[in-house]
C-alpha positions as CSV (number, residue, x, y, z in Angstrom):
1,M,69.2,147.8,59.4
2,K,71.0,150.3,61.7
3,R,71.4,147.6,64.3
4,I,73.0,145.2,61.7
5,V,75.5,147.8,60.6
6,S,76.5,148.5,64.2
7,Y,76.8,144.8,64.9
8,I,79.1,144.4,61.8
9,V,81.3,147.4,62.7
10,I,81.7,146.2,66.3
11,N,82.6,142.6,65.2
12,V,85.1,143.9,62.6
13,A,86.7,146.1,65.2
14,L,87.0,143.2,67.7
15,L,88.3,140.8,65.1
16,S,91.0,143.3,63.9
17,L,92.1,143.7,67.5
18,A,92.1,139.9,68.1
19,F,94.0,139.1,64.9
20,G,95.9,142.3,64.1
21,Q,97.9,142.6,67.3
22,S,100.9,140.3,68.1
23,V,101.8,139.6,71.7
24,I,105.4,140.9,71.1
25,Q,105.6,144.2,69.3
26,R,108.5,144.5,66.9
27,E,110.1,147.9,66.3
28,P,110.5,149.4,62.9
29,A,113.7,148.4,61.1
30,D,115.3,151.8,61.4
31,S,114.7,152.2,65.1
32,S,117.1,153.9,67.4
33,S,117.3,150.6,69.3
34,E,118.6,148.9,66.2
35,Q,121.3,151.5,65.9
36,E,122.2,151.1,69.5
37,V,122.6,147.3,69.1
38,R,124.7,147.8,66.0
39,Q,127.0,150.1,68.0
40,A,127.1,147.5,70.8
41,I,128.1,144.8,68.3
42,E,131.0,147.0,67.0
43,K,132.1,147.7,70.6
44,Y,132.0,143.9,71.3
45,R,134.0,143.1,68.2
46,A,136.6,145.7,69.1
47,A,136.9,144.4,72.7
48,L,137.3,140.8,71.4
49,L,140.1,141.9,69.0
50,R,141.9,143.9,71.7
51,R,141.3,141.2,74.4
52,D,139.8,143.9,76.5
53,I,138.6,141.9,79.5
54,P,137.0,144.8,81.5
55,A,135.0,145.8,78.5
56,L,133.9,142.2,77.8
57,E,132.9,141.8,81.5
58,Q,130.5,144.8,81.1
59,I,129.2,143.8,77.6
60,R,128.2,140.3,78.6
61,T,125.5,139.6,81.2
62,D,126.5,137.5,84.3
63,D,124.5,134.5,82.9
64,Y,126.0,134.9,79.4
65,F,126.8,131.7,77.5
66,F,128.4,130.9,74.1
67,V,127.9,127.9,71.9
68,N,131.0,127.4,69.8
69,A,131.2,125.8,66.3
70,S,131.9,122.4,67.9
71,G,128.7,122.6,69.9
72,E,130.4,123.2,73.3
73,M,128.7,125.6,75.7
74,L,130.9,128.0,77.6
75,T,130.1,130.4,80.4
76,K,131.2,134.0,80.7
77,G,133.9,133.0,83.1
78,Q,135.2,130.3,80.7
79,R,135.3,132.6,77.8
80,L,137.1,135.3,79.8
81,A,139.6,132.7,81.1
82,N,140.4,131.6,77.5
83,L,141.2,135.2,76.5
84,K,143.2,135.9,79.7
85,S,145.3,132.8,79.1
86,G,146.0,133.6,75.5
87,A,144.4,130.3,74.4
88,T,141.9,132.4,72.4
89,T,143.2,135.3,70.3
90,L,141.5,136.9,67.3
91,E,143.3,138.6,64.5
92,S,140.2,139.6,62.5
93,I,136.5,139.4,62.5
94,N,135.1,140.3,59.0
95,D,131.5,140.5,58.0
96,E,130.8,138.7,54.7
97,E,127.1,139.5,54.5
98,D,125.0,142.3,55.9
99,L,124.3,142.2,59.6
100,K,120.6,141.9,60.3
101,V,119.2,143.1,63.7
102,R,115.6,142.4,64.8
103,I,114.3,144.2,67.8
104,H,111.5,142.8,70.0
105,Q,110.8,145.2,72.9
106,N,114.0,145.0,75.1
107,T,115.5,142.0,73.2
108,A,117.5,142.0,70.0
109,V,118.5,139.1,67.8
110,A,121.4,139.8,65.4
111,T,122.5,137.5,62.6
112,S,125.4,137.7,60.2
113,R,128.0,135.7,58.3
114,V,131.6,136.3,59.4
115,T,135.1,135.2,58.7
116,I,137.2,134.8,61.8
117,K,141.0,134.4,61.9
118,G,142.9,133.7,65.0
119,Q,143.4,131.0,67.6
120,Y,140.7,129.2,69.5
121,T,141.6,127.1,72.6
122,G,145.2,127.0,71.3
123,Q,144.4,125.9,67.8
124,P,144.7,128.1,64.7
125,T,141.5,128.9,63.0
126,S,140.4,130.7,59.9
127,A,136.8,130.0,58.7
128,Q,133.4,131.4,57.9
129,Y,130.6,131.1,60.3
130,R,126.9,132.0,60.7
131,S,126.7,134.0,63.9
132,I,123.7,134.7,66.1
133,H,123.8,137.2,69.0
134,I,121.0,137.7,71.6
135,W,121.1,141.1,73.3
136,V,118.9,142.4,76.1
137,K,118.4,146.1,77.1
138,G,118.7,146.7,80.8
139,P,119.5,149.7,83.1
140,T,123.1,149.9,81.8
141,G,122.1,149.6,78.1
142,W,122.4,146.7,75.7
143,Q,124.2,143.5,77.0
144,L,125.0,140.3,75.3
145,V,123.1,137.3,76.8
146,A,124.2,134.6,74.4
147,N,125.9,133.9,71.0
148,Q,126.6,131.0,68.8
149,L,128.8,130.3,65.8
150,T,128.0,127.6,63.2
151,A,130.7,126.7,60.7
152,V,129.7,127.4,57.1
153,A,130.7,124.5,54.8
154,A,133.2,125.4,52.1
155,K,131.7,125.4,48.6
């Protein structure tokens, strides 16, 4: 009987290890990393509104890319060139729904719904979008790897 109990305990322990652990550990929702990413997003938003090129160069990784609402993919250099030329200017970026940040080790995925007013590639724009940002934590802190905007259909 003692042997059976020991066998059951060992098997339960092994099964809980096998099924109870995920490969990628997620941090608690109120982690310091989440707060750091939220601060990085605010810094990014402020830099976009001010057209602060040096700040944007530091915030974005060298291999950063952006997928705009038309489905076009732009590099870090292309995005910076649009801002430098004045083809892209933003008057406001307003959150419509709560920002959600999910941390997975040194990677963060942030989603939100935003209203953006301004000019994009020379054309006036004012619309609501679903936004996704992917951030990675490196030696210099959190940097933006990629982001995408998807237009929200008017109801």
